[in-house]
C-alpha positions as a printed Julia matrix, in Angstrom:
414×3 Matrix{Float64}:
   8.44    71.42   33.17
   8.02    68.17   30.83
   6.91    65.81   32.43
   8.18    62.3    32.37
   6.04    59.3    31.37
   6.07    56.37   32.69
   4.84    53.61   30.58
   4.32    50.08   32.19
   4.08    47.1    30.46
   1.45    44.22   31.85
   2.58    40.14   30.31
  -0.83    39.57   28.33
  -2.81    37.5    30.93
  -2.62    40.1    33.29
  -3.88    42.17   31.09
  -6.66    39.99   29.31
  -6.76    38.34   33.07
  -6.13    34.44   31.58
  -2.64    32.37   31.03
  -1.48    30.93   27.62
  -0.67    27.79   27.15
   2.34    25.98   27.09
   4.1     25.8    23.28
   6.06    21.94   22.58
   9.14    21.56   21.49
   8.62    20.43   18.05
  12.5     19.42   17.17
  12.95    17.78   20.37
  10.56    15.4    19.61
  11.29    14.78   16.44
  14.91    14.32   17.21
  14.43    11.5    19.79
  11.57     9.75   17.31
  15.09     9.17   15.58
  17.06     7.8    17.51
  14.56     5.22   18.64
  14.44     4.37   15.32
  17.6      4.04   14.83
  18.69     2.41   17.94
  15.86    -0.64   16.4
  16.9     -0.58   13.66
  20.44    -1.1    14.68
  18.65    -4.04   16.96
  17.51    -5.71   13.87
  20.45    -5.01   11.6
  22.43    -7.09   14.44
  20.31    -9.37   14.89
  19.76   -10.2    11.34
  23.89   -10.35   11.34
  24.21   -12.28   14.0
  21.47   -15.36   12.14
  23.83   -14.97    8.44
  26.68   -17.85    7.95
  28.08   -19.32    5.02
  26.34   -22.77    3.05
  29.76   -24.74    0.8
  29.11   -27.31   -1.33
  31.86   -29.47   -2.34
  31.53   -30.8    -5.9
  33.29   -34.09   -6.11
  33.33   -37.2    -9.13
  32.01   -40.92   -7.51
  34.81   -42.31   -9.54
  37.47   -44.59   -8.04
  39.2    -42.02   -7.65
  37.65   -38.78   -6.46
  38.28   -36.02   -9.19
  36.74   -31.96   -8.11
  33.89   -31.17  -10.16
  34.76   -28.02  -11.99
  31.28   -25.16  -12.88
  29.27   -27.42  -11.51
  26.39   -25.57  -11.5
  25.34   -25.28   -7.82
  21.47   -23.52   -6.93
  19.84   -23.03   -3.5
  16.59   -21.8    -2.76
  15.55   -21.51    1.27
  12.62   -23.13    1.93
   9.47   -21.75    1.95
  10.97   -18.73   -0.57
  11.41   -17.88   -3.54
  14.32   -16.39   -3.67
  17.44   -18.67   -4.8
  21.41   -17.82   -5.35
  23.22   -19.74   -8.28
  27.45   -20.4    -8.11
  29.63   -22.41  -10.76
  32.0    -24.7    -8.84
  35.8    -23.88   -8.87
  38.94   -26.04  -10.56
  38.87   -27.86   -6.86
  34.92   -28.61   -6.96
  34.06   -26.19   -4.27
  31.5    -22.93   -4.4
  30.88   -21.86   -1.41
  27.94   -19.31   -0.51
  28.7    -16.36    1.57
  25.61   -14.74    3.09
  22.15   -17.75    4.44
  20.05   -17.55    7.55
  21.47   -19.8    10.65
  18.73   -22.75   10.96
  16.92   -22.31    8.07
  16.1    -24.77    5.73
  17.47   -24.42    2.3
  16.89   -26.66   -1.37
  19.82   -27.35   -3.44
  20.33   -29.12   -7.04
  23.66   -29.59   -8.72
  23.78   -30.07  -12.7
  26.68   -30.99  -14.69
  26.62   -32.11  -18.29
  27.55   -35.77  -18.08
  26.37   -36.28  -15.11
  22.91   -37.17  -13.29
  21.53   -34.18  -11.67
  21.8    -34.0    -7.61
  18.9    -32.56   -5.39
  18.1    -32.72   -1.58
  17.52   -30.46    1.5
  19.96   -28.82    3.92
  19.16   -28.04    7.43
  22.0    -25.19    8.09
  22.1    -26.07   11.86
  25.75   -24.93   12.53
  27.72   -21.78   11.43
  29.66   -21.77    8.16
  28.04   -25.62    7.27
  30.14   -27.63    4.63
  27.99   -30.31    2.8
  29.61   -32.86    0.09
  28.34   -33.58   -3.03
  29.45   -36.62   -5.52
  27.99   -37.22   -8.4
  27.51   -40.08  -10.83
  28.02   -40.07  -13.88
  25.47   -40.66  -17.2
  25.45   -43.91  -19.16
  27.5    -45.38  -16.33
  29.07   -48.68  -17.48
  30.86   -51.11  -15.11
  34.43   -52.69  -16.9
  35.17   -56.21  -13.76
  38.44   -57.15  -15.12
  39.34   -61.22  -14.37
  42.69   -63.85  -14.01
  42.55   -66.51  -16.95
  40.09   -68.77  -14.22
  37.56   -65.9   -14.28
  37.03   -65.29  -11.46
  40.01   -63.9    -9.67
  39.82   -60.47  -10.4
  43.12   -57.98  -11.3
  43.61   -55.01   -9.31
  45.51   -51.3   -11.18
  44.42   -52.09  -14.58
  44.3    -49.41  -16.87
  41.25   -49.13  -19.39
  40.91   -46.74  -21.88
  37.72   -45.89  -24.1
  38.61   -44.9   -27.38
  42.04   -43.85  -26.32
  41.32   -42.07  -23.47
  42.48   -43.23  -20.37
  39.57   -43.51  -18.12
  41.33   -45.16  -14.53
  42.67   -48.83  -13.51
  40.69   -51.34  -11.08
  39.66   -51.47   -8.13
  40.93   -54.01   -5.49
  37.67   -56.62   -6.56
  39.23   -55.68  -10.39
  35.74   -52.79  -11.62
  36.15   -49.74  -12.9
  32.95   -47.62  -13.31
  32.79   -46.0   -16.66
  30.84   -43.2   -18.25
  30.05   -44.57  -21.91
  27.54   -43.9   -24.78
  25.36   -46.61  -24.89
  24.01   -47.79  -28.41
  27.58   -47.71  -30.83
  31.26   -49.85  -30.65
  33.22   -48.52  -28.9
  37.58   -49.71  -28.75
  38.23   -50.54  -25.07
  42.03   -51.29  -24.16
  42.96   -53.03  -20.99
  46.93   -53.07  -19.67
  48.32   -54.67  -16.38
  51.37   -55.96  -15.86
  52.25   -59.96  -16.43
  49.24   -59.53  -18.92
  48.69   -59.42  -22.07
  47.48   -55.94  -23.59
  43.24   -56.83  -23.87
  42.18   -54.76  -26.97
  38.73   -54.8   -28.64
  36.17   -53.22  -29.83
  32.44   -53.88  -28.27
  29.07   -52.74  -28.76
  27.3    -51.56  -25.85
  23.94   -51.95  -25.57
  21.47   -49.04  -24.87
  20.38   -50.92  -21.5
  23.99   -52.67  -20.4
  25.22   -51.63  -17.46
  28.37   -54.27  -17.23
  31.07   -55.76  -18.97
  33.57   -58.15  -18.12
  37.05   -58.8   -19.35
  39.37   -61.93  -19.25
  43.04   -61.26  -19.08
  45.07   -63.68  -20.69
  48.92   -64.43  -19.03
  51.86   -62.55  -20.35
  54.54   -65.57  -20.39
  58.1    -65.07  -21.45
  62.28   -66.36  -21.36
  64.68   -64.1   -19.74
  68.22   -65.57  -18.92
  70.64   -65.52  -15.75
  74.34   -65.29  -16.99
  76.64   -66.13  -13.79
  79.95   -65.43  -14.24
  83.27   -65.72  -11.37
  84.14   -61.86  -10.39
  87.94   -63.21   -8.95
  88.1    -64.86  -12.22
  88.4    -62.38  -16.11
  84.3    -62.98  -15.47
  85.04   -66.6   -16.39
  81.64   -68.32  -16.06
  80.66   -70.25  -13.39
  78.67   -73.54  -14.69
  76.47   -75.34  -12.59
  76.01   -72.83  -10.6
  71.98   -72.58   -9.03
  69.44   -70.29   -9.7
  65.92   -69.57   -7.25
  63.37   -67.44   -7.65
  61.31   -66.37   -5.37
  62.89   -69.6    -3.52
  61.54   -71.81   -5.76
  64.91   -73.68   -7.88
  64.15   -73.08  -12.04
  67.36   -73.88  -13.46
  70.97   -74.26  -13.74
  74.09   -72.15  -15.08
  75.63   -73.87  -18.78
  79.04   -73.98  -19.11
  78.44   -70.79  -20.49
  76.95   -69.88  -17.86
  73.91   -69.7   -18.95
  70.2    -70.29  -17.21
  67.04   -69.59  -19.61
  64.06   -69.3   -17.11
  60.97   -71.09  -18.86
  57.02   -68.97  -18.76
  58.36   -66.07  -16.26
  55.4    -63.15  -16.45
  56.11   -59.74  -15.54
  56.63   -58.45  -12.26
  59.54   -58.55   -9.32
  61.27   -61.43   -8.24
  64.03   -62.29   -5.47
  66.52   -63.73   -7.25
  69.48   -66.65   -5.57
  72.67   -68.35   -7.4
  74.5    -70.61   -5.14
  77.54   -72.46   -5.81
  79.35   -74.94   -4.01
  82.65   -72.53   -2.92
  81.41   -69.27   -3.91
  79.35   -66.64   -1.96
  75.49   -66.73   -2.38
  74.32   -64.67   -4.5
  70.85   -62.31   -3.41
  69.16   -59.27   -5.0
  65.38   -58.45   -6.13
  65.35   -58.07   -9.62
  62.78   -57.17  -11.98
  61.28   -58.8   -15.55
  59.53   -57.31  -18.41
  58.92   -58.06  -21.56
  61.8    -55.69  -22.37
  63.9    -56.37  -19.54
  67.57   -57.38  -20.72
  69.79   -60.25  -19.8
  70.88   -61.01  -15.85
  74.66   -60.25  -15.05
  75.64   -62.57  -11.59
  78.71   -62.35  -10.39
  79.96   -64.53   -8.33
  82.81   -63.95   -5.45
  85.24   -67.55   -3.38
  84.04   -68.06   -0.02
  87.53   -67.3     1.8
  89.1    -71.0     2.47
  92.24   -70.01    5.42
  95.66   -71.19    4.16
  97.33   -72.62    6.66
 101.51   -71.15    6.76
 104.14   -74.11    8.66
 107.81   -73.85    9.01
 109.89   -76.03   10.17
 113.93   -77.24   10.77
 114.05   -80.02   10.39
 111.59   -81.17   12.26
 111.64   -78.55   14.98
 108.64   -75.72   14.25
 110.52   -72.77   13.43
 108.38   -69.97   15.8
 108.9    -65.83   14.64
 109.97   -66.46   11.35
 107.97   -63.88    8.54
 105.6    -64.58    6.06
 105.47   -63.02    2.98
 102.73   -63.3     0.62
 103.14   -61.65   -2.79
 106.19   -59.97   -1.32
 103.49   -58.74    1.16
 104.14   -58.97    4.9
 101.56   -60.82    6.55
 102.03   -62.02    9.46
 104.91   -63.86   11.7
 104.53   -67.99   12.61
 103.21   -68.85   16.34
 105.1    -71.17   18.87
 103.85   -74.57   16.65
 105.82   -72.99   13.56
 101.82   -72.4    11.96
 100.38   -68.56   10.42
  96.64   -68.62    9.03
  95.57   -66.09    6.42
  91.89   -66.19    4.95
  93.04   -65.68    0.97
  90.03   -66.17   -1.89
  90.32   -69.76   -3.85
  91.69   -69.73   -7.4
  94.39   -67.88   -7.53
  98.32   -68.59   -7.13
 100.26   -66.58   -4.31
 103.9    -66.19   -3.77
 104.82   -66.81   -0.28
 108.34   -66.32    1.27
 109.72   -67.42    4.56
 112.67   -65.25    6.31
 114.3    -65.49    9.87
 117.68   -64.43   11.3
 120.11   -66.91   11.73
 117.95   -68.7     8.59
 118.26   -69.29    5.05
 114.98   -67.68    2.92
 112.61   -70.2     0.96
 110.35   -69.08   -1.28
 107.63   -71.19   -3.13
 104.88   -70.76   -4.88
 101.11   -72.38   -3.97
  97.72   -72.07   -5.49
  94.38   -72.0    -3.25
  92.08   -74.39   -3.87
  88.23   -73.97   -2.27
  86.64   -77.24   -0.77
  90.54   -78.55    0.15
  92.93   -78.04    3.55
  95.98   -75.56    1.73
  98.16   -76.68    4.2
 101.47   -75.5     3.22
 105.48   -76.9     4.87
 108.01   -74.26    4.36
 111.54   -75.8     5.54
 114.18   -73.78    6.48
 118.12   -74.36    7.76
 120.21   -72.11    9.96
 122.27   -70.53    8.51
 126.67   -71.47    9.81
 129.14   -68.14   11.03
 132.0    -67.23    8.94
 134.58   -67.54   10.9
 133.09   -71.2    12.08
 133.06   -72.15    8.28
 136.29   -71.24    7.65
 137.78   -72.64   10.87
 136.63   -76.36    9.87
 137.9    -75.97    6.23
 140.99   -74.94    7.78
 140.75   -78.27   10.3
 140.59   -80.78    7.51
 142.9    -79.48    4.84
 145.71   -79.27    7.76
 144.18   -83.09    8.65
 144.73   -84.06    5.03
 148.09   -82.64    4.74
 148.71   -85.02    8.1
 147.45   -88.04    6.35
 149.21   -87.9     3.15
 152.27   -87.06    5.24
 152.2    -89.98    7.05
 151.09   -92.04    3.66
 155.22   -90.72    3.02
 156.9    -91.42    5.51
 155.5    -94.97    5.71
 156.47   -95.5     2.05
 159.74   -94.14    2.06
 161.05   -96.21    4.99
 159.46   -99.19    3.47
 162.08   -98.82    0.85
 165.7    -98.14    2.81
 164.6   -101.74    4.32
 164.95  -103.47    1.05
 168.53  -102.34    0.63
 170.17  -103.54    3.66
């Protein structure tokens, strides 16, 4: 019979009577290290991102209009480093650096042909920092424009250099322009109420200012005054007033020529007795045409009195130019404002009275009161009866006359 063999297994330490040291989990340690490094990286990046912001540089021309400067070169360098960033301004004069360090200092240099360089430092002490720079044009010359008295400045004068419009003077009569020095320039200055200035000027190499004196421009506009209610008839002796000052009167043709007037806007008044005054703003220039003024008569009261003998007639209908206008009151009167200078047809009618018409010329500056008499109508039957009575009386008188003449004849025959 075969024997069963039993194999006994013992751990090595039991065999050698020693214990092995535990093995290290190297893969787990590496994972922990990577996680720690990743966390540190994220924290570092987060801090760096929190300190980043933007810096915007706005660049303008230091002229009266302060126009934005396009294509100006803007260079920034962080203090203590040599790393620089460069941008060129947009058409709006803007250079925006998207990433700069918050609470850091940067040196900024702005350059552009035709302008003086600008260099300065900026402390980025706010998020989305913004800064404005005004560039001064190179070879700058101050041009000052004065009145003929050489003391009063001319504001708004337009200045052109060599055919190029440079701008207009400010309230002090000054405009700064950039122009090449040591050469001649054709300078032109125009302003309302002044003669155009044009001259070739030599600008010295060290010249910084130029004063120009303008001469006043005078001309003689005409005012033509007509009667608006009388087929544009000229109005003579009308008074012309400009800005409250009387400057002339119209002649027999309704004309008034103004003298030594400068271009500009004025308040024009035209007055004439018995006319409504005219008042308007007018603008005079060297190319202005004649100013035409139409005057209308001021209205005057027209009073119509209707009488029967010495007695006023109330309730009589009044017609003016065949249009019903009103009726007379208890005093026999009717009044209406009318424009003078016209001739009107006045008619009066009332039941039981004969209708009457007449023409009347309405005159300005006078009392326009017209008296119109009317008489009562007699009834036809009454008129006929009166005629019959008169005939009877005539017949009776004739009959009596014949009888007397016959008696005288018979006495004579005895």
